[in-house]
VMD Tcl script that draws the C-alpha trace (Angstrom):
set ca {
  {111.92 116.04 68.39}
  {109.29 114.03 66.56}
  {110.59 110.54 66.01}
  {108.68 110.38 62.75}
  {111.28 112.82 61.47}
  {114.36 111.16 62.94}
  {114.34 107.67 64.40}
  {117.18 105.54 65.74}
  {118.04 103.92 62.42}
  {118.04 107.24 60.57}
  {120.44 108.55 63.18}
  {122.75 105.63 62.59}
  {122.60 106.20 58.83}
  {123.23 109.92 59.31}
  {126.41 109.19 61.20}
  {127.63 106.78 58.56}
  {128.30 103.10 58.82}
  {127.13 102.27 62.33}
  {127.46 105.78 63.86}
  {130.80 107.11 62.82}
  {134.29 106.09 63.64}
  {135.53 106.57 67.16}
  {137.64 109.71 66.53}
  {134.60 111.62 65.23}
  {132.17 110.19 67.75}
  {134.45 111.10 70.64}
  {134.10 114.73 69.68}
  {130.38 114.50 70.37}
  {130.71 113.61 74.05}
  {129.27 116.36 76.16}
  {128.66 118.67 73.19}
  {131.43 120.90 74.53}
  {129.59 121.53 77.81}
  {130.93 121.27 81.34}
  {128.58 119.05 83.35}
  {128.20 119.42 87.12}
  {130.55 117.33 89.24}
  {127.87 115.59 91.29}
  {124.47 114.08 90.63}
  {121.42 115.61 92.24}
  {119.24 113.30 94.33}
  {115.59 114.26 93.74}
  {114.61 113.06 97.20}
  {114.36 109.32 96.84}
  {115.53 106.61 99.21}
  {116.92 103.13 98.51}
  {114.40 100.68 97.11}
  {113.45 98.23 99.86}
  {111.51 95.62 97.90}
  {112.87 92.37 96.48}
  {114.17 92.05 92.94}
  {111.05 90.09 92.01}
  {108.84 92.83 93.40}
  {110.65 95.44 91.33}
  {110.42 93.34 88.16}
  {106.70 92.95 88.73}
  {106.29 96.70 89.22}
  {108.20 97.34 85.99}
  {106.15 94.82 84.05}
  {102.82 96.00 85.44}
  {103.65 99.60 84.59}
  {104.76 98.66 81.10}
  {101.64 96.59 80.58}
  {99.53 99.60 81.59}
  {101.18 101.59 78.80}
  {100.45 98.92 76.21}
  {96.89 98.54 77.49}
  {95.99 102.21 77.84}
  {97.93 103.89 75.04}
  {96.36 101.77 72.32}
  {93.29 102.13 70.18}
  {91.38 99.02 71.36}
  {89.62 98.71 68.00}
  {92.76 98.79 65.84}
  {95.30 97.53 68.35}
  {97.81 100.13 67.18}
  {100.05 101.40 69.98}
  {101.40 104.88 70.46}
  {105.05 105.39 69.70}
  {105.32 107.41 72.91}
  {103.16 108.84 75.67}
  {103.49 110.88 78.84}
  {104.94 109.00 81.80}
  {101.66 109.19 83.72}
  {99.24 108.96 80.81}
  {96.59 111.48 79.69}
  {98.33 111.74 76.32}
  {96.43 112.81 73.20}
  {99.09 112.08 70.58}
  {98.03 109.56 67.94}
  {101.25 108.52 66.18}
  {101.67 104.76 66.40}
  {104.79 102.69 65.84}
  {104.34 99.24 64.32}
  {107.36 98.13 66.36}
  {105.58 99.21 69.55}
  {102.57 97.20 68.38}
  {104.81 94.16 68.00}
  {106.09 94.59 71.53}
  {102.50 95.06 72.70}
  {101.36 91.73 71.27}
  {104.13 90.03 73.24}
  {103.33 92.13 76.33}
  {99.72 90.94 76.13}
  {100.93 87.36 76.41}
  {102.87 88.28 79.55}
  {99.90 90.20 80.89}
  {97.67 87.19 80.41}
  {100.14 84.83 82.06}
  {100.52 87.17 85.04}
  {96.86 88.16 85.34}
  {97.34 91.86 84.66}
  {93.95 91.97 82.91}
  {91.09 89.58 82.18}
  {92.05 86.82 79.77}
  {88.95 87.33 77.65}
  {89.69 91.04 77.29}
  {93.30 90.38 76.36}
  {92.32 87.82 73.73}
  {89.82 90.31 72.26}
  {92.55 92.95 72.03}
  {94.84 90.52 70.22}
  {92.11 89.51 67.76}
  {91.27 93.15 67.02}
  {94.95 93.90 66.43}
  {95.44 91.03 64.03}
  {92.20 91.74 62.17}
  {93.34 95.32 61.60}
  {96.80 94.24 60.48}
  {95.37 91.75 57.99}
  {92.39 93.68 56.68}
  {93.10 97.39 57.04}
  {96.64 98.55 57.81}
  {98.31 99.57 54.51}
  {101.09 97.26 53.39}
  {103.29 96.79 50.35}
  {104.39 93.21 49.66}
  {103.39 92.48 53.27}
  {105.67 95.14 54.79}
  {104.22 97.98 56.86}
  {104.98 101.65 57.31}
  {107.07 102.51 60.35}
  {104.72 105.14 61.80}
  {100.96 105.23 61.27}
  {97.92 106.94 62.74}
  {96.72 104.72 65.58}
  {93.07 105.34 64.74}
  {93.04 104.98 60.95}
  {96.26 103.15 60.12}
  {97.20 105.82 57.59}
  {100.90 106.41 56.92}
  {101.88 109.18 59.31}
  {103.46 111.49 56.73}
  {105.31 111.40 53.42}
  {108.70 110.93 55.08}
  {107.75 107.64 56.76}
  {109.30 104.58 55.15}
  {108.08 101.05 54.70}
  {110.38 99.50 57.29}
  {111.91 96.04 57.15}
  {113.11 96.06 60.77}
  {109.92 97.48 62.25}
  {107.81 95.04 60.25}
  {110.02 92.29 61.67}
  {109.49 93.52 65.23}
  {105.77 93.51 64.56}
  {105.91 89.98 63.14}
  {107.78 88.69 66.18}
  {104.84 89.89 68.27}
  {102.36 88.39 65.82}
  {104.05 84.99 65.97}
  {104.35 85.11 69.75}
  {100.60 85.65 69.98}
  {99.96 82.82 67.52}
  {101.96 80.41 69.65}
  {100.51 81.59 72.97}
  {96.76 81.86 72.41}
  {94.78 78.64 71.72}
  {92.38 80.58 69.52}
  {91.71 79.50 65.94}
  {91.11 83.01 64.60}
  {94.26 84.42 66.23}
  {96.33 81.58 64.83}
  {94.83 81.87 61.34}
  {95.25 85.65 61.11}
  {98.81 85.52 62.42}
  {99.74 82.89 59.85}
  {98.20 84.94 57.03}
  {100.02 88.12 58.10}
  {103.40 86.36 58.20}
  {102.79 84.39 55.01}
  {101.94 87.55 53.03}
  {105.41 89.06 53.46}
  {107.46 88.99 50.23}
  {110.95 88.70 51.69}
  {112.85 88.39 48.38}
  {111.34 91.72 47.26}
  {113.05 93.52 50.17}
  {116.43 92.20 49.00}
  {116.05 94.53 46.01}
  {118.30 92.35 43.89}
  {121.09 92.24 46.47}
  {122.37 89.74 49.00}
  {121.31 91.76 52.07}
  {117.97 93.30 53.00}
  {117.22 96.94 52.30}
  {116.30 98.97 55.36}
  {113.11 100.06 53.67}
  {111.18 101.54 50.78}
  {109.25 104.72 50.02}
  {106.56 105.20 47.37}
  {108.19 108.25 45.78}
  {111.83 107.19 45.72}
  {111.87 103.40 45.99}
  {114.26 101.37 48.11}
  {116.46 103.06 50.68}
  {120.17 102.91 49.89}
  {121.09 101.63 53.34}
  {121.11 97.87 53.87}
  {121.18 95.48 56.79}
  {124.75 94.42 56.16}
  {126.57 94.31 59.50}
  {125.73 92.70 62.84}
  {123.09 94.56 64.86}
  {119.42 93.86 65.56}
  {119.17 92.41 62.04}
  {119.16 88.72 63.00}
  {115.38 88.63 63.30}
  {114.91 89.93 59.74}
  {117.04 87.19 58.22}
  {115.61 84.40 60.36}
  {112.03 85.48 59.62}
  {112.80 85.62 55.91}
  {114.60 82.29 55.85}
  {111.86 80.65 57.92}
  {109.01 81.76 55.68}
  {107.08 78.89 54.12}
  {105.61 81.05 51.35}
  {108.19 83.64 50.23}
  {111.54 82.66 51.73}
  {115.04 83.92 51.07}
  {118.02 81.60 50.78}
  {119.75 80.50 53.99}
  {122.90 81.86 52.34}
  {121.66 85.37 53.18}
  {122.65 84.60 56.79}
  {126.27 84.63 55.64}
  {125.93 87.85 53.64}
  {126.14 90.28 56.56}
  {129.43 91.02 58.26}
  {130.37 90.39 61.87}
  {132.93 93.03 62.85}
  {134.46 92.89 66.31}
  {135.02 95.44 69.05}
  {137.64 95.15 71.80}
  {137.47 97.09 75.05}
  {139.34 96.56 78.30}
  {140.13 92.95 77.48}
  {136.67 92.06 76.13}
  {136.25 91.21 72.43}
  {132.86 90.62 70.84}
  {130.91 91.00 67.62}
  {129.34 94.44 67.31}
  {128.66 97.01 64.64}
  {129.65 100.08 66.68}
  {125.95 100.59 67.42}
  {124.03 101.28 70.66}
  {123.36 98.48 73.15}
  {119.78 97.90 71.93}
  {121.22 96.18 68.87}
  {122.36 93.35 71.15}
  {118.90 93.01 72.71}
  {116.12 93.14 70.13}
  {116.40 89.88 68.20}
  {117.16 88.07 71.44}
  {113.91 89.14 73.04}
  {112.23 86.44 70.91}
  {114.82 84.12 69.35}
  {116.42 81.94 71.98}
  {120.14 81.73 71.25}
  {121.09 80.31 74.65}
  {123.40 77.31 74.47}
  {123.55 77.47 70.66}
  {126.03 78.68 68.11}
  {126.34 78.91 64.35}
  {129.58 78.91 62.37}
  {130.43 82.32 63.80}
  {129.40 82.74 67.43}
  {127.23 82.03 70.43}
  {125.19 85.22 70.09}
  {123.72 85.03 73.57}
  {127.15 84.98 75.16}
  {128.17 87.70 72.72}
  {125.43 89.92 74.13}
  {126.55 89.09 77.66}
  {130.04 90.31 76.75}
  {128.65 93.39 74.98}
  {126.66 94.33 78.08}
  {129.71 93.93 80.32}
  {131.75 96.06 77.93}
  {129.07 98.74 77.87}
  {129.13 98.94 81.66}
  {132.93 99.27 81.65}
  {132.65 101.94 78.96}
  {130.24 104.00 81.05}
  {132.46 103.63 84.12}
  {135.45 104.80 82.08}
  {133.65 108.13 81.65}
  {133.29 108.70 85.40}
  {135.91 111.46 85.49}
  {133.77 113.45 83.07}
  {130.32 112.26 84.18}
  {130.44 111.45 87.88}
  {127.01 109.80 87.91}
  {128.35 106.83 85.93}
  {129.08 104.32 88.70}
  {128.37 100.66 89.45}
  {124.95 101.80 90.69}
  {124.08 103.99 87.68}
  {125.11 103.35 84.09}
  {123.60 102.57 80.70}
  {122.80 104.56 77.57}
  {121.02 103.51 74.42}
  {119.10 105.20 71.63}
  {116.61 107.39 73.48}
  {115.31 110.84 74.24}
  {117.68 113.38 75.70}
  {117.44 117.05 76.65}
  {117.76 118.19 73.02}
  {115.42 115.68 71.39}
  {116.14 112.11 70.31}
  {119.51 110.53 69.66}
  {121.38 107.26 69.22}
  {124.24 106.95 71.64}
  {126.32 104.36 73.39}
  {129.71 102.71 73.32}
  {132.33 101.44 73.11}
  {133.49 103.21 71.01}
  {131.82 106.52 71.97}
  {128.67 107.22 69.97}
  {126.50 110.31 70.07}
  {126.40 113.41 72.29}
  {127.03 111.64 75.61}
  {126.22 114.05 78.44}
  {125.82 111.93 81.57}
  {122.24 110.87 80.82}
  {120.88 107.53 81.98}
  {118.60 105.38 79.80}
  {116.81 102.72 81.89}
  {116.13 100.39 78.96}
  {119.88 100.00 78.41}
  {120.05 97.89 81.57}
  {116.38 96.84 81.46}
  {116.82 95.27 78.03}
  {119.92 93.41 79.25}
  {118.36 91.84 82.35}
  {118.51 88.41 80.73}
  {122.23 88.80 80.01}
  {123.84 90.27 83.13}
  {121.08 90.27 85.71}
  {122.93 91.23 88.90}
  {124.62 94.28 87.41}
  {121.49 95.43 85.60}
  {119.01 94.99 88.46}
  {121.40 96.92 90.72}
  {121.02 99.94 88.43}
  {117.24 99.60 88.15}
  {116.87 99.31 91.92}
  {118.90 102.50 92.30}
  {116.83 104.39 89.73}
  {113.55 103.16 91.22}
  {114.58 104.20 94.72}
  {116.92 107.18 94.67}
  {115.65 108.78 91.45}
  {112.13 107.39 91.63}
  {110.40 110.64 92.59}
  {111.07 111.94 89.07}
  {112.28 108.96 87.04}
  {109.36 106.64 87.84}
  {105.64 106.91 87.23}
  {102.50 105.13 86.09}
  {104.23 103.46 83.14}
  {107.42 102.56 85.09}
  {110.66 104.33 84.13}
  {110.91 107.52 82.11}
  {112.71 107.04 78.83}
  {115.82 108.91 80.03}
  {117.06 111.39 82.61}
  {120.22 113.27 83.53}
  {120.99 113.39 87.25}
  {123.85 115.83 86.63}
  {121.65 118.52 85.14}
  {118.32 117.64 86.73}
  {116.67 116.94 83.37}
  {113.96 114.26 83.41}
  {112.09 113.16 80.32}
  {108.33 113.59 80.33}
  {107.78 110.62 78.01}
  {108.01 106.87 77.79}
  {108.62 105.07 74.47}
  {106.81 101.88 73.57}
  {109.84 100.08 72.18}
  {111.95 100.92 75.24}
  {109.28 99.80 77.69}
  {108.76 96.75 75.51}
  {112.34 95.50 75.46}
  {112.57 95.93 79.23}
  {109.29 94.10 79.85}
  {110.15 91.19 77.58}
  {113.66 90.71 78.86}
  {112.47 90.92 82.45}
  {110.06 88.08 81.69}
  {112.70 86.07 79.88}
  {114.89 86.34 82.95}
  {112.04 85.38 85.26}
  {110.41 82.51 83.38}
  {111.67 82.40 79.77}
  {108.05 82.82 78.65}
  {108.67 84.83 75.47}
  {111.61 82.67 74.42}
  {109.71 79.47 75.06}
  {106.53 80.68 73.39}
  {108.11 82.22 70.30}
  {110.38 79.23 69.71}
  {107.32 76.96 69.48}
  {106.82 78.43 66.01}
  {108.09 75.83 63.54}
  {109.32 78.56 61.19}
  {111.67 79.89 63.89}
  {113.03 76.43 64.61}
  {113.47 75.65 60.92}
  {115.28 78.91 60.17}
  {117.82 78.41 62.94}
  {118.45 74.87 61.74}
  {118.84 75.99 58.13}
  {121.54 78.54 58.99}
  {123.51 76.00 61.01}
  {122.70 76.58 64.67}
  {123.69 73.65 66.85}
  {123.78 72.99 70.56}
  {127.09 74.19 71.93}
  {129.15 71.47 73.51}
}
mol new
graphics top color blue
foreach p $ca { graphics top sphere $p radius 0.5 }
foreach p [lrange $ca 0 end-1] q [lrange $ca 1 end] { graphics top cylinder $p $q radius 0.2 }
display resetview
């Protein structure tokens, strides 16, 4: 399925308020099929390297995707590509471009390419974003042609969340590179965004806008990956929104096997994305310590997967994790608790990869298992495939930029804290967190 036609947020909207209530979602598990009892080993053996060696392999592979599957003149990154490259598709995701800008900082710090070449790529990207890529009130279209920047098709929306993911990458690059042009362009790109416009007269942000029909009806109104949108808007020095908007979205709770945490009944990626850049460690606002909340959410997600072992025998301590991703029938948003989407025993590496900074030991155990036992088919030039199902023998042929990106960034945050430390040097990020009441937790 072409993600331009149905992306993860559209799937969540289709299912209602944060994917459907549990009774309906539970009907989707397995799509009525009868999965095999045992997982098929494609011929791999246990991974023998150290955890640090594996993290470096993951990050190098991910960097290769962001380096190779990009138009070097425009800096726009493919939404997806084949696991081992040689892909001719040209649809770019602005969110993937945001992850790429952050990945370039990691690549420079780790010497994955020449520093001069990396800085040139960043400058070209920011020049294109400022001068050429179509925008409305500073917001960008979700999917564009990587070569021209043209809106991919008439169904593609101007996206508030994907623009925010892009801006997080832009601001990371501004803080990392001691280059006057990079810093100037990044500041201009961020300053151009008209955040109050995206409120569309309400207290919460709209999910987007289309030229023919105007603002989307769906809003960012319950806890998910939305924290970055509000903090970016509140932190703006040119077109800010009121700090009161931080209090406008709800914080529902989920309880599972003795764990209670804030969650919007959405997939696990919603607990990862904002925290790839904003450093919530050791801090809390009037509502929560969001870092610890994501730790609890990750633990609950593992327990949820293990609770399905009688139906999907591959879900064990060594192999668990699902998030919005490809699957055998296309693209879907799935997770839990409560059950969301057509769960069929598939494994999504970025579910644990994006949570490395939260529950490292449990997550790296899974990634080591995938790299070793399932590596012959689940691993390639760009690291892990987007998803696979060891019960049916289905392995995706693609990787997705946003899924490689969240894994790469969270691996680095676990290793050195580089993205957290770099992004939080931005005074706008510091000011926004102060304005909404974050304080060091005693």
